[in-house]
Steps between C-alpha positions, in 0.01 A plus 500: 500500500856383428443515125370856532798601712746354250321678218513831687872461571568409139307802380690727736835367381392543142394857575845560645647396165254725318333205326162469674242724334230361730668613821598837350139548392382417851730766642383749238144459628600665829583844355283805567454584128435205271774450243732756660763476772499828693828582674553787742813701570597849615565805281777610432632157406869509589800302372632241546151362570358649180675619185462599138377856554148619428279476195338804338178592679557264793411619853804315636805694616866395463403161354188338359467159669355350182839506325597168659835651593630527855500221757141524627350559157684194368387287797140621464481405132664164566234428764230619260622259233489212747142596586405489133503872417682650204682833527206670327257370764681661794374833635696714748324722754650769721488393864674711767739292709305526828171416330636178353501317834214688667192294589202496268404440140777523241507657154769251396546124478844536649735785586877492451682796653791402726254410774667313783313223675417575864265307733296818556444555129422132449202534734312712245644391162641182350868483406665276247825325576817704453597626158797692645685476832611847605717696744457861605772754420596858588571777250692813608662799333876481462704734717240525778573388858275193470704382200781406741283269712574126489248353747131505583577651841680787327179597318306588816575878505384557142174596333382209288205469267292243309169451322185472709386147578814328375718246674779754444329737743431213740870411489595853602266505799554143620866431421690827462292693757652843425486779758330730247145431382521335157341686210228318308370570149188383312715401199866417466543795264443736793760319709750516214444875463551545876835321480603705196412824681674402823177482701594149609844349549421155367230315307411138575366301202528147367841421356422506123310829538802643685708428192259698281490790747879535493537442127223732380306694760744654748828636363813442709332235713602147594369184659651517847419134548234236518356365822521139617229266381206511738425197716303264279594715202306772320342441164275664245176322420222554251195639685143382442166556672469294817400144418524549124519149344735645237773499767560126455528548124754781543701285743505213250614739227779637720611148592529420131696819428731421791559138394563589135752768596297774334459694826877492554548615140276802565706585808825478306357711218345780704650494849861386453642853530343544843761306693823538691426744781651428845277369780435738790483322834 
């Protein structure tokens, strides 16, 4: 028993260093399509999570996740490598955000799409450990009344919006509690358009996405501020089918990426610009 335990620990440590083909092969046996790691994400694939544009003939909009560019694409391929899959043996499938953590059979081995861990979601899917700790933020148009607000209490009279099913929307309803019914949109693109057209006063999204919204999507907009870190923190996790044994393999891969500094390197490469906004309290 002890010998077996020592062997298992040694194999796990070796896997973390990327040197144990046996453990990687064992993890590879848990995928839904033999020889291929199938990864889900939403479409369009937005920066800074995905980058590199689209390839000719691809069904992906904004960015093709297979480029390996952008924070989540880079993390996904690093995990894949730890699991024993080459870049060529990774397949991406379109999975709407809300469907990724819905109960039932999955068309992916894991999904990576800025999905925050919540206890409710964890009842029907399995989450990996954190690959990114995140705060929520608020985007507004410059020169509007809300742009002068400096506190959470000051946001109550305004019309806010967010994507359906996100922790951003939950933050609006549970923490800000505005007097006007928040607007909700099936995809973030609809919420961005609403802000651009003045149909909502402010858009709540995760902090790095807020940077992209202001830099590219909504002219003359700004990040009004980020919100305090939630009690216990909020983090993005890789999502897998409930009870999927691949979860342990993904966690081991993430632990290795964290220890080696590679995860931090990805953050510095793709998310470094999304920083510096004041905290709204």
